[in-house]
C-alpha positions as protocol buffer text, in pm:
chain_id: "A"
residue {
  index: 1
  type: UNK
  ca { x: 4374 y: -1495 z: -5487 }
}
residue {
  index: 2
  type: UNK
  ca { x: 4082 y: -1280 z: -5387 }
}
residue {
  index: 3
  type: UNK
  ca { x: 4149 y: -912 z: -5373 }
}
residue {
  index: 4
  type: UNK
  ca { x: 3858 y: -868 z: -5127 }
}
residue {
  index: 5
  type: UNK
  ca { x: 4032 y: -1008 z: -4828 }
}
residue {
  index: 6
  type: UNK
  ca { x: 4384 y: -1001 z: -4713 }
}
residue {
  index: 7
  type: UNK
  ca { x: 4614 y: -1283 z: -4816 }
}
residue {
  index: 8
  type: UNK
  ca { x: 4640 y: -1570 z: -4571 }
}
residue {
  index: 9
  type: UNK
  ca { x: 4451 y: -1372 z: -4315 }
}
residue {
  index: 10
  type: UNK
  ca { x: 4726 y: -1098 z: -4273 }
}
residue {
  index: 11
  type: UNK
  ca { x: 4584 y: -794 z: -4099 }
}
residue {
  index: 12
  type: UNK
  ca { x: 4780 y: -481 z: -4023 }
}
residue {
  index: 13
  type: UNK
  ca { x: 4600 y: -239 z: -3792 }
}
residue {
  index: 14
  type: UNK
  ca { x: 4710 y: 45 z: -3577 }
}
residue {
  index: 15
  type: UNK
  ca { x: 4987 y: 299 z: -3610 }
}
residue {
  index: 16
  type: UNK
  ca { x: 5338 y: 319 z: -3470 }
}
residue {
  index: 17
  type: UNK
  ca { x: 5586 y: 601 z: -3462 }
}
residue {
  index: 18
  type: UNK
  ca { x: 5942 y: 473 z: -3504 }
}
residue {
  index: 19
  type: UNK
  ca { x: 6278 y: 639 z: -3547 }
}
residue {
  index: 20
  type: UNK
  ca { x: 6484 y: 590 z: -3865 }
}
residue {
  index: 21
  type: UNK
  ca { x: 6841 y: 503 z: -3777 }
}
residue {
  index: 22
  type: UNK
  ca { x: 7159 y: 669 z: -3922 }
}
residue {
  index: 23
  type: UNK
  ca { x: 7162 y: 397 z: -4196 }
}
residue {
  index: 24
  type: UNK
  ca { x: 6806 y: 452 z: -4299 }
}
residue {
  index: 25
  type: UNK
  ca { x: 6676 y: 141 z: -4126 }
}
residue {
  index: 26
  type: UNK
  ca { x: 6319 y: 131 z: -3976 }
}
residue {
  index: 27
  type: UNK
  ca { x: 6209 y: -106 z: -3713 }
}
residue {
  index: 28
  type: UNK
  ca { x: 5882 y: -287 z: -3788 }
}
residue {
  index: 29
  type: UNK
  ca { x: 5647 y: -322 z: -3500 }
}
residue {
  index: 30
  type: UNK
  ca { x: 5649 y: -678 z: -3358 }
}
residue {
  index: 31
  type: UNK
  ca { x: 5275 y: -718 z: -3438 }
}
residue {
  index: 32
  type: UNK
  ca { x: 5336 y: -633 z: -3803 }
}
residue {
  index: 33
  type: UNK
  ca { x: 5630 y: -882 z: -3816 }
}
residue {
  index: 34
  type: UNK
  ca { x: 5412 y: -1154 z: -3659 }
}
residue {
  index: 35
  type: UNK
  ca { x: 5136 y: -1095 z: -3922 }
}
residue {
  index: 36
  type: UNK
  ca { x: 5378 y: -1158 z: -4205 }
}
residue {
  index: 37
  type: UNK
  ca { x: 5601 y: -1410 z: -4044 }
}
residue {
  index: 38
  type: UNK
  ca { x: 5867 y: -1552 z: -4273 }
}
residue {
  index: 39
  type: UNK
  ca { x: 5766 y: -1319 z: -4564 }
}
residue {
  index: 40
  type: UNK
  ca { x: 5974 y: -1073 z: -4735 }
}
residue {
  index: 41
  type: UNK
  ca { x: 5817 y: -734 z: -4820 }
}
residue {
  index: 42
  type: UNK
  ca { x: 5801 y: -518 z: -5127 }
}
residue {
  index: 43
  type: UNK
  ca { x: 5847 y: -149 z: -5058 }
}
residue {
  index: 44
  type: UNK
  ca { x: 5706 y: 88 z: -5318 }
}
residue {
  index: 45
  type: UNK
  ca { x: 5586 y: 443 z: -5360 }
}
residue {
  index: 46
  type: UNK
  ca { x: 5233 y: 372 z: -5480 }
}
residue {
  index: 47
  type: UNK
  ca { x: 5113 y: 725 z: -5394 }
}
residue {
  index: 48
  type: UNK
  ca { x: 5318 y: 1047 z: -5386 }
}
residue {
  index: 49
  type: UNK
  ca { x: 5248 y: 1110 z: -5014 }
}
residue {
  index: 50
  type: UNK
  ca { x: 5380 y: 787 z: -4864 }
}
residue {
  index: 51
  type: UNK
  ca { x: 5547 y: 451 z: -4909 }
}
residue {
  index: 52
  type: UNK
  ca { x: 5361 y: 118 z: -4909 }
}
residue {
  index: 53
  type: UNK
  ca { x: 5500 y: -209 z: -4768 }
}
residue {
  index: 54
  type: UNK
  ca { x: 5341 y: -518 z: -4910 }
}
residue {
  index: 55
  type: UNK
  ca { x: 5403 y: -868 z: -4775 }
}
residue {
  index: 56
  type: UNK
  ca { x: 5519 y: -1068 z: -5067 }
}
residue {
  index: 57
  type: UNK
  ca { x: 5187 y: -1259 z: -5091 }
}
residue {
  index: 58
  type: UNK
  ca { x: 4989 y: -933 z: -5115 }
}
residue {
  index: 59
  type: UNK
  ca { x: 5248 y: -805 z: -5370 }
}
residue {
  index: 60
  type: UNK
  ca { x: 5161 y: -1099 z: -5592 }
}
residue {
  index: 61
  type: UNK
  ca { x: 4808 y: -959 z: -5618 }
}
residue {
  index: 62
  type: UNK
  ca { x: 4947 y: -611 z: -5714 }
}
residue {
  index: 63
  type: UNK
  ca { x: 5161 y: -772 z: -5985 }
}
residue {
  index: 64
  type: UNK
  ca { x: 4853 y: -943 z: -6122 }
}
residue {
  index: 65
  type: UNK
  ca { x: 4662 y: -619 z: -6132 }
}
residue {
  index: 66
  type: UNK
  ca { x: 4957 y: -437 z: -6308 }
}
residue {
  index: 67
  type: UNK
  ca { x: 4964 y: -711 z: -6575 }
}
residue {
  index: 68
  type: UNK
  ca { x: 4593 y: -690 z: -6617 }
}
residue {
  index: 69
  type: UNK
  ca { x: 4616 y: -314 z: -6640 }
}
residue {
  index: 70
  type: UNK
  ca { x: 4882 y: -323 z: -6913 }
}
residue {
  index: 71
  type: UNK
  ca { x: 4707 y: -600 z: -7108 }
}
residue {
  index: 72
  type: UNK
  ca { x: 4376 y: -394 z: -7115 }
}
residue {
  index: 73
  type: UNK
  ca { x: 4548 y: -63 z: -7160 }
}
residue {
  index: 74
  type: UNK
  ca { x: 4890 y: -66 z: -7329 }
}
residue {
  index: 75
  type: UNK
  ca { x: 4928 y: 305 z: -7262 }
}
residue {
  index: 76
  type: UNK
  ca { x: 4966 y: 208 z: -6894 }
}
residue {
  index: 77
  type: UNK
  ca { x: 5301 y: 25 z: -6965 }
}
residue {
  index: 78
  type: UNK
  ca { x: 5518 y: 307 z: -6862 }
}
residue {
  index: 79
  type: UNK
  ca { x: 5322 y: 371 z: -6546 }
}
residue {
  index: 80
  type: UNK
  ca { x: 5358 y: 2 z: -6451 }
}
residue {
  index: 81
  type: UNK
  ca { x: 5739 y: 27 z: -6527 }
}
residue {
  index: 82
  type: UNK
  ca { x: 5764 y: 335 z: -6302 }
}
residue {
  index: 83
  type: UNK
  ca { x: 5602 y: 154 z: -6025 }
}
residue {
  index: 84
  type: UNK
  ca { x: 5826 y: -167 z: -6051 }
}
residue {
  index: 85
  type: UNK
  ca { x: 6143 y: 26 z: -6119 }
}
residue {
  index: 86
  type: UNK
  ca { x: 6123 y: 198 z: -5788 }
}
residue {
  index: 87
  type: UNK
  ca { x: 5999 y: -103 z: -5593 }
}
residue {
  index: 88
  type: UNK
  ca { x: 6257 y: -281 z: -5367 }
}
residue {
  index: 89
  type: UNK
  ca { x: 6241 y: -609 z: -5183 }
}
residue {
  index: 90
  type: UNK
  ca { x: 6324 y: -586 z: -4819 }
}
residue {
  index: 91
  type: UNK
  ca { x: 6346 y: -845 z: -4549 }
}
residue {
  index: 92
  type: UNK
  ca { x: 6355 y: -765 z: -4173 }
}
residue {
  index: 93
  type: UNK
  ca { x: 6696 y: -817 z: -4016 }
}
residue {
  index: 94
  type: UNK
  ca { x: 6738 y: -1004 z: -3682 }
}
residue {
  index: 95
  type: UNK
  ca { x: 6620 y: -687 z: -3499 }
}
residue {
  index: 96
  type: UNK
  ca { x: 6314 y: -654 z: -3718 }
}
residue {
  index: 97
  type: UNK
  ca { x: 6440 y: -349 z: -3920 }
}
residue {
  index: 98
  type: UNK
  ca { x: 6406 y: -296 z: -4292 }
}
residue {
  index: 99
  type: UNK
  ca { x: 6636 y: -67 z: -4505 }
}
residue {
  index: 100
  type: UNK
  ca { x: 6460 y: 211 z: -4680 }
}
residue {
  index: 101
  type: UNK
  ca { x: 6667 y: 331 z: -4977 }
}
residue {
  index: 102
  type: UNK
  ca { x: 6753 y: 703 z: -4974 }
}
residue {
  index: 103
  type: UNK
  ca { x: 6559 y: 763 z: -5302 }
}
residue {
  index: 104
  type: UNK
  ca { x: 6241 y: 639 z: -5135 }
}
residue {
  index: 105
  type: UNK
  ca { x: 6304 y: 817 z: -4797 }
}
residue {
  index: 106
  type: UNK
  ca { x: 6342 y: 1141 z: -4993 }
}
residue {
  index: 107
  type: UNK
  ca { x: 6037 y: 1082 z: -5207 }
}
residue {
  index: 108
  type: UNK
  ca { x: 5818 y: 1024 z: -4904 }
}
residue {
  index: 109
  type: UNK
  ca { x: 5979 y: 1299 z: -4703 }
}
residue {
  index: 110
  type: UNK
  ca { x: 6102 y: 1068 z: -4423 }
}
residue {
  index: 111
  type: UNK
  ca { x: 6337 y: 1238 z: -4194 }
}
residue {
  index: 112
  type: UNK
  ca { x: 6405 y: 1124 z: -3841 }
}
residue {
  index: 113
  type: UNK
  ca { x: 6073 y: 954 z: -3771 }
}
residue {
  index: 114
  type: UNK
  ca { x: 5831 y: 755 z: -3970 }
}
residue {
  index: 115
  type: UNK
  ca { x: 5472 y: 664 z: -3893 }
}
residue {
  index: 116
  type: UNK
  ca { x: 5381 y: 306 z: -3987 }
}
residue {
  index: 117
  type: UNK
  ca { x: 5007 y: 273 z: -4045 }
}
residue {
  index: 118
  type: UNK
  ca { x: 4832 y: -60 z: -4072 }
}
residue {
  index: 119
  type: UNK
  ca { x: 4617 y: -65 z: -4391 }
}
residue {
  index: 120
  type: UNK
  ca { x: 4470 y: -408 z: -4344 }
}
residue {
  index: 121
  type: UNK
  ca { x: 4671 y: -612 z: -4608 }
}
residue {
  index: 122
  type: UNK
  ca { x: 4967 y: -373 z: -4624 }
}
residue {
  index: 123
  type: UNK
  ca { x: 5148 y: -110 z: -4428 }
}
residue {
  index: 124
  type: UNK
  ca { x: 5179 y: 254 z: -4517 }
}
residue {
  index: 125
  type: UNK
  ca { x: 5492 y: 449 z: -4414 }
}
residue {
  index: 126
  type: UNK
  ca { x: 5431 y: 817 z: -4368 }
}
residue {
  index: 127
  type: UNK
  ca { x: 5610 y: 1131 z: -4263 }
}
residue {
  index: 128
  type: UNK
  ca { x: 5414 y: 1189 z: -3942 }
}
residue {
  index: 129
  type: UNK
  ca { x: 5335 y: 1549 z: -4024 }
}
residue {
  index: 130
  type: UNK
  ca { x: 5212 y: 1468 z: -4376 }
}
residue {
  index: 131
  type: UNK
  ca { x: 4986 y: 1203 z: -4234 }
}
residue {
  index: 132
  type: UNK
  ca { x: 4838 y: 1431 z: -3983 }
}
residue {
  index: 133
  type: UNK
  ca { x: 4790 y: 1693 z: -4245 }
}
residue {
  index: 134
  type: UNK
  ca { x: 4624 y: 1455 z: -4496 }
}
residue {
  index: 135
  type: UNK
  ca { x: 4389 y: 1318 z: -4236 }
}
residue {
  index: 136
  type: UNK
  ca { x: 4305 y: 1672 z: -4112 }
}
residue {
  index: 137
  type: UNK
  ca { x: 4235 y: 1786 z: -4460 }
}
residue {
  index: 138
  type: UNK
  ca { x: 3992 y: 1506 z: -4539 }
}
residue {
  index: 139
  type: UNK
  ca { x: 3831 y: 1457 z: -4197 }
}
residue {
  index: 140
  type: UNK
  ca { x: 3520 y: 1658 z: -4296 }
}
residue {
  index: 141
  type: UNK
  ca { x: 3435 y: 1377 z: -4544 }
}
residue {
  index: 142
  type: UNK
  ca { x: 3491 y: 1089 z: -4292 }
}
residue {
  index: 143
  type: UNK
  ca { x: 3127 y: 1093 z: -4176 }
}
residue {
  index: 144
  type: UNK
  ca { x: 2992 y: 999 z: -4521 }
}
residue {
  index: 145
  type: UNK
  ca { x: 3210 y: 686 z: -4530 }
}
residue {
  index: 146
  type: UNK
  ca { x: 3143 y: 555 z: -4173 }
}
residue {
  index: 147
  type: UNK
  ca { x: 2796 y: 420 z: -4249 }
}
residue {
  index: 148
  type: UNK
  ca { x: 2928 y: 216 z: -4532 }
}
residue {
  index: 149
  type: UNK
  ca { x: 3175 y: 31 z: -4304 }
}
residue {
  index: 150
  type: UNK
  ca { x: 3022 y: 48 z: -3957 }
}
residue {
  index: 151
  type: UNK
  ca { x: 2673 y: -78 z: -3971 }
}
């Protein structure tokens, strides 16, 4: 699979603010569910600031890159194990909700609401205040990236 495009044309764009229910379930937007129809997801904390939700086909590419990283750099073995040890497979229920384990909710600072942000081939799940702060902190640099994308 090519890593330059999203698997099977999956494209997640936009952002959606959703409430976590008392059991830690989060409703996925209908557009995100449609993009990954009939796929399970892998939920992982790839970065300390947020969680990342990969459709299983996109996750296969991540697994391949992890194997390659460990093969080329054996010192990365514990990093790869830390990533996979905290990853969890989730499947939307009949109402389109996924269960976020408490350890991952705490790690990402999710309380009450979560912001689901389309990241083309995956979805990032953010604490809304952390996302706003991260974007605000980096916004001065955005102008230098735009010409590389929007020509």
